[in-house]
C-alpha positions as CSV (number, residue, x, y, z in Angstrom):
1,M,22.1,-52.1,45.7
2,P,22.4,-49.7,42.7
3,T,22.8,-46.0,43.3
4,I,19.6,-44.1,42.8
5,N,20.1,-40.5,41.5
6,R,18.1,-37.9,39.5
7,R,19.2,-39.4,36.2
8,T,18.0,-42.9,37.2
9,I,14.6,-41.5,38.3
10,M,14.2,-39.5,35.1
11,L,15.1,-42.5,32.9
12,G,12.8,-44.7,34.8
13,A,9.9,-42.3,34.5
14,A,10.5,-41.9,30.8
15,A,10.5,-45.6,30.3
16,G,7.4,-46.0,32.4
17,A,5.6,-43.3,30.4
18,S,6.5,-44.9,27.1
19,G,5.3,-48.3,28.3
20,A,2.0,-46.8,29.4
21,L,1.5,-45.1,26.1
22,L,2.4,-48.2,24.1
23,S,0.6,-50.8,26.3
24,G,-2.7,-50.3,24.6
25,L,-1.4,-51.1,21.1
26,P,-2.0,-54.6,19.6
27,S,0.8,-57.1,20.2
28,G,3.9,-56.5,18.1
29,L,2.8,-53.1,16.8
30,A,4.5,-51.1,19.6
31,T,7.8,-52.7,18.7
32,A,7.3,-52.1,15.0
33,Q,6.5,-48.4,15.6
34,T,9.4,-47.7,17.8
35,A,11.7,-49.2,15.2
36,T,10.3,-47.1,12.4
37,T,12.6,-44.4,11.1
38,M,11.6,-41.0,10.1
39,P,10.9,-40.2,6.4
40,A,14.0,-39.0,4.5
41,G,12.3,-35.7,3.4
42,N,9.5,-33.4,4.2
43,A,6.1,-32.8,2.5
44,G,6.3,-31.3,-1.0
45,F,2.7,-30.3,-1.2
46,Y,0.5,-27.8,0.6
47,R,-3.3,-27.6,0.3
48,F,-5.5,-24.5,0.8
49,R,-8.6,-22.9,-0.8
50,I,-9.6,-19.8,-2.7
51,G,-13.3,-19.6,-2.2
52,D,-14.7,-22.6,-3.9
53,I,-11.5,-23.5,-5.7
54,A,-9.2,-26.1,-4.1
55,A,-5.5,-25.3,-4.5
56,T,-2.4,-27.3,-3.9
57,V,1.2,-26.1,-4.1
58,L,3.3,-28.8,-5.6
59,S,7.0,-28.4,-5.2
60,D,9.2,-29.3,-8.2
61,G,12.3,-28.9,-6.0
62,V,14.8,-26.1,-6.0
63,I,17.3,-24.3,-8.2
64,G,19.5,-21.3,-7.4
65,G,22.7,-19.4,-8.1
66,P,24.8,-16.4,-7.0
67,P,22.7,-13.8,-5.2
68,R,24.1,-11.1,-7.5
69,V,22.2,-12.7,-10.4
70,Y,18.9,-12.0,-8.7
71,A,19.7,-8.6,-7.3
72,G,21.5,-7.1,-10.3
73,D,21.7,-3.5,-9.1
74,A,22.4,-4.1,-5.4
75,P,25.5,-2.5,-3.9
76,E,27.9,-5.4,-3.0
77,A,28.4,-4.5,0.6
78,E,24.7,-3.9,1.2
79,L,23.7,-7.1,-0.5
80,E,26.1,-9.1,1.7
81,E,24.8,-7.5,4.8
82,V,21.1,-8.1,3.9
83,L,21.8,-11.7,3.2
84,R,23.7,-12.1,6.5
85,R,20.9,-10.5,8.5
86,A,18.4,-12.9,6.8
87,F,20.7,-15.9,7.7
88,L,21.3,-16.6,4.0
89,P,24.6,-17.5,2.5
90,N,26.3,-14.9,0.4
91,D,27.5,-17.3,-2.4
92,H,24.2,-19.1,-3.3
93,L,20.6,-18.1,-3.2
94,T,18.1,-21.0,-3.2
95,L,15.0,-20.6,-5.2
96,N,12.0,-22.9,-4.8
97,L,9.8,-24.2,-7.7
98,N,6.3,-23.8,-6.5
99,T,3.8,-25.0,-9.1
100,V,0.1,-24.8,-8.2
101,L,-2.7,-27.3,-9.0
102,L,-6.2,-25.7,-9.1
103,E,-9.5,-27.7,-9.1
104,I,-11.9,-25.4,-10.9
105,G,-15.2,-27.2,-11.4
106,E,-14.4,-30.5,-13.0
107,R,-11.0,-29.4,-14.3
108,R,-7.6,-29.8,-12.9
109,V,-5.4,-26.9,-13.9
110,L,-1.6,-26.8,-13.3
111,L,-0.1,-23.3,-13.2
112,E,3.6,-23.7,-14.3
113,A,5.2,-27.0,-15.2
114,G,8.4,-26.7,-13.3
115,A,12.0,-27.2,-14.3
116,G,12.5,-30.9,-14.4
117,A,16.2,-31.5,-15.1
118,T,16.7,-28.4,-17.2
119,M,18.2,-26.2,-14.4
120,G,20.2,-28.7,-12.3
121,P,19.8,-31.9,-10.3
122,N,17.4,-30.6,-7.6
123,G,14.3,-30.1,-9.8
124,G,11.9,-32.7,-11.2
125,R,10.0,-33.5,-7.9
126,L,6.6,-32.5,-9.3
127,F,5.5,-36.0,-10.4
128,D,6.5,-37.5,-7.0
129,N,4.4,-34.8,-5.3
130,L,1.5,-35.5,-7.6
131,R,1.6,-39.1,-6.7
132,A,1.7,-38.1,-3.0
133,I,-1.7,-36.6,-3.4
134,G,-3.1,-39.5,-5.4
135,L,-2.7,-38.1,-8.9
136,T,-0.5,-38.6,-12.0
137,A,0.3,-36.4,-14.9
138,D,-2.6,-38.0,-16.8
139,D,-5.0,-36.4,-14.3
140,I,-4.1,-32.9,-15.4
141,D,-6.5,-31.3,-17.9
142,L,-4.8,-28.0,-18.5
143,V,-1.3,-26.6,-18.0
144,V,-0.9,-22.8,-18.1
145,I,2.6,-21.3,-18.3
146,S,3.4,-17.7,-17.2
147,H,6.5,-17.5,-19.4
148,T,8.7,-19.9,-21.3
149,H,11.9,-20.0,-19.2
150,P,13.2,-23.5,-18.7
151,D,12.3,-23.6,-15.0
152,H,8.6,-23.1,-15.9
153,V,8.4,-25.5,-18.9
154,G,11.0,-28.2,-18.3
155,N,8.6,-30.8,-17.1
156,L,6.5,-30.6,-20.3
157,R,8.9,-33.1,-21.9
158,T,9.7,-36.6,-20.5
159,A,13.2,-38.0,-20.5
160,D,12.5,-39.9,-23.7
161,G,11.1,-36.9,-25.5
162,E,7.4,-37.4,-25.1
163,R,4.6,-35.2,-23.8
164,A,4.6,-35.5,-20.0
165,F,1.0,-34.4,-19.6
166,R,-0.6,-36.5,-22.3
167,R,-4.2,-35.4,-21.8
168,A,-3.6,-31.8,-21.0
169,N,-3.9,-28.8,-23.2
170,V,-1.0,-26.4,-22.7
171,M,-1.2,-22.6,-22.9
172,A,1.7,-20.2,-23.2
173,P,2.1,-16.4,-23.8
174,R,2.1,-15.6,-27.5
175,A,4.9,-13.0,-27.2
176,D,7.2,-15.4,-25.4
177,W,6.6,-18.1,-28.0
178,A,7.5,-15.7,-30.8
179,F,10.7,-14.6,-29.0
180,F,12.0,-17.9,-27.6
181,V,10.6,-20.6,-29.9
182,D,10.0,-19.1,-33.3
183,G,13.1,-17.0,-33.3
184,E,16.7,-17.3,-32.1
185,P,16.6,-15.2,-28.9
186,D,19.4,-12.8,-28.0
187,L,20.1,-13.6,-24.3
188,S,23.1,-11.4,-24.0
189,Y,21.2,-9.4,-21.3
190,M,21.4,-12.3,-18.9
191,P,24.2,-11.9,-16.3
192,V,25.4,-15.5,-16.7
193,P,28.2,-17.2,-18.6
194,P,27.7,-17.6,-22.4
195,E,27.5,-21.4,-22.1
196,F,24.7,-21.1,-19.6
197,R,22.8,-18.9,-22.0
198,Q,23.2,-21.4,-24.8
199,R,21.9,-24.3,-22.6
200,F,19.1,-22.0,-21.4
201,A,17.9,-21.3,-24.9
202,A,18.3,-24.9,-26.1
203,N,16.3,-26.2,-23.0
204,I,13.4,-23.9,-23.8
205,K,13.0,-25.2,-27.4
206,R,13.7,-28.8,-26.3
207,S,11.1,-28.7,-23.5
208,L,8.4,-27.2,-25.7
209,E,9.0,-29.4,-28.7
210,P,6.6,-32.2,-27.8
211,I,3.6,-29.8,-27.5
212,A,4.6,-27.3,-30.3
213,R,1.8,-28.4,-32.7
214,E,-1.0,-28.3,-30.1
215,V,0.0,-25.4,-27.9
216,E,-2.6,-22.7,-27.4
217,L,-1.1,-19.2,-27.3
218,Y,-2.7,-16.5,-25.2
219,E,-2.4,-12.8,-24.8
220,A,-1.6,-11.6,-21.3
221,G,-4.8,-10.2,-19.8
222,A,-7.0,-12.9,-21.1
223,E,-9.3,-15.0,-19.0
224,I,-8.3,-18.6,-19.1
225,L,-11.4,-20.0,-17.2
226,P,-14.0,-18.5,-15.0
227,G,-12.0,-17.9,-11.8
228,L,-8.6,-17.8,-13.5
229,T,-7.4,-14.6,-15.3
230,T,-4.0,-13.5,-16.6
231,L,-2.4,-10.1,-15.9
232,S,0.1,-8.5,-18.2
233,A,3.5,-8.6,-16.4
234,A,5.9,-8.1,-19.4
235,G,9.5,-7.1,-18.9
236,H,11.1,-10.2,-17.4
237,T,10.2,-11.8,-20.7
238,P,8.3,-10.2,-23.7
239,G,5.0,-11.9,-22.7
240,M,5.1,-12.9,-19.1
241,A,1.8,-13.0,-17.2
242,A,0.9,-13.1,-13.6
243,F,-2.2,-15.1,-12.6
244,L,-5.2,-14.0,-10.6
245,V,-7.4,-16.7,-9.1
246,H,-10.7,-15.6,-7.7
247,S,-13.8,-17.3,-6.2
248,A,-16.5,-16.3,-3.7
249,G,-14.8,-13.1,-2.7
250,D,-11.3,-14.7,-2.2
251,Q,-8.3,-13.8,-4.4
252,L,-4.9,-15.3,-5.0
253,L,-2.2,-13.5,-7.0
254,L,0.6,-15.6,-8.5
255,T,3.5,-13.3,-9.3
256,A,5.6,-15.6,-11.6
257,D,9.1,-14.0,-11.8
258,L,8.3,-10.5,-10.9
259,A,10.4,-11.3,-7.9
260,Y,12.8,-14.2,-7.2
261,H,13.2,-14.0,-3.4
262,P,11.4,-11.7,-1.0
263,V,14.6,-10.7,0.8
264,V,16.2,-9.1,-2.3
265,N,13.2,-8.2,-4.5
266,I,10.4,-7.2,-2.1
267,D,12.0,-6.2,1.2
268,R,14.6,-4.5,-1.0
269,P,13.9,-2.9,-4.3
270,W,16.7,-4.6,-6.2
271,R,16.0,-5.7,-9.8
272,P,16.5,-9.2,-11.0
273,G,19.3,-9.5,-13.4
274,P,17.5,-11.9,-15.8
275,D,14.9,-9.3,-16.7
276,R,15.1,-8.7,-20.4
277,D,13.7,-5.2,-20.1
278,G,14.5,-4.0,-16.6
279,E,12.5,-0.8,-16.8
280,T,9.3,-2.4,-18.2
281,A,9.6,-5.2,-15.6
282,A,10.0,-2.6,-12.8
283,V,6.8,-0.8,-13.9
284,A,4.9,-4.1,-13.9
285,R,6.3,-5.0,-10.5
286,R,5.1,-1.8,-9.0
287,R,1.7,-1.9,-10.6
288,I,1.0,-5.5,-9.5
289,F,2.6,-5.2,-6.1
290,D,0.6,-2.0,-5.4
291,R,-2.6,-3.8,-6.3
292,A,-1.7,-6.8,-4.1
293,A,-1.0,-4.4,-1.2
294,A,-4.1,-2.3,-1.7
295,D,-6.4,-5.3,-1.9
296,R,-4.6,-7.2,0.8
297,M,-4.4,-10.2,-1.6
298,L,-3.0,-13.6,-0.7
299,V,0.1,-13.8,-2.9
300,L,2.1,-16.8,-4.1
301,G,5.6,-16.5,-5.4
302,F,6.9,-19.2,-7.8
303,H,10.4,-19.0,-6.3
304,Y,9.7,-17.9,-2.7
305,P,10.4,-20.3,0.2
306,F,7.9,-23.1,0.1
307,P,4.9,-23.0,0.0
308,G,5.4,-19.4,-1.2
309,L,2.3,-17.9,0.3
310,G,2.1,-14.5,2.0
311,R,1.1,-10.9,1.5
312,I,2.8,-7.7,0.3
313,L,2.7,-4.7,2.6
314,R,3.2,-1.2,1.3
315,T,5.8,0.7,3.3
316,D,7.2,4.2,3.3
317,T,10.2,3.0,1.3
318,G,8.7,0.3,-0.8
319,Y,7.3,-3.1,0.1
320,A,7.6,-5.8,2.8
321,W,6.9,-9.5,2.5
322,V,4.7,-11.0,5.3
323,P,4.6,-14.9,5.1
324,A,1.1,-16.4,5.6
325,G,0.4,-18.6,8.6
326,W,0.6,-22.3,7.9
327,Q,-2.8,-24.0,7.6
328,F,-3.2,-27.4,9.2
């Protein structure tokens, strides 16, 4: 007679429970379901609402680099300690690419186009995530870009050089277009190797080339549509805009690249190294963050951990990031 012990009883109970749970399924389905493996990845989209406007965060993947790039004035020892306490590595800071799809009336509006392949191998997930919610690039009516860095415009061009969003109008800040596209931008301010700067500038022009004749240029501060307004946030680039989405008393503030990661640019006051005009960017950051805190706005950061939603709290020494609860 076999020995009966606690392990035998527990295994038998678990098997019995599984059998009871599966016994009501059609013949063959139970076996098929138990053999099914888990998906390889997690969801890359997140739905929520701003009043009457349906919104969906669509991940384009991730990019990143040395933390020092994104916290240019941080004391080295303090930066390492802050990263350690946040359980983040001290040699690489991961940045998400959180594009946002808005359904405003009958129009589908995409805020930011994402990086595609312009900033490394882990971007370019936008189109898969569109398909996951039952849409394609041809379902987009309007794409609005906050500024023309490659991680915000890379997906505007397909691999074979065509327009990715064939039906969509594309809007970009006038001052950014003049600096990055019409001219030969001096990127010596960026704390990256010269070859990176060269690729960076080339990828901007290359990504925007398919839409160059049809692009609509806007001045930061302009209303794009009822319910979607731009706010001047210059400094990171000459024409960068933040976005304010508003409907039925609800508001969502999209901060573009005013901050790269909450741990180093909100919870700490460190300035991003890629800001072209650091002082102007700092003024815009304080002005917009103060407004977000005073009005208790829902905030979405383009590079914050997915889905990038939370609120900014004013503290005695600056600001704190409070992630929003997940909506099921």
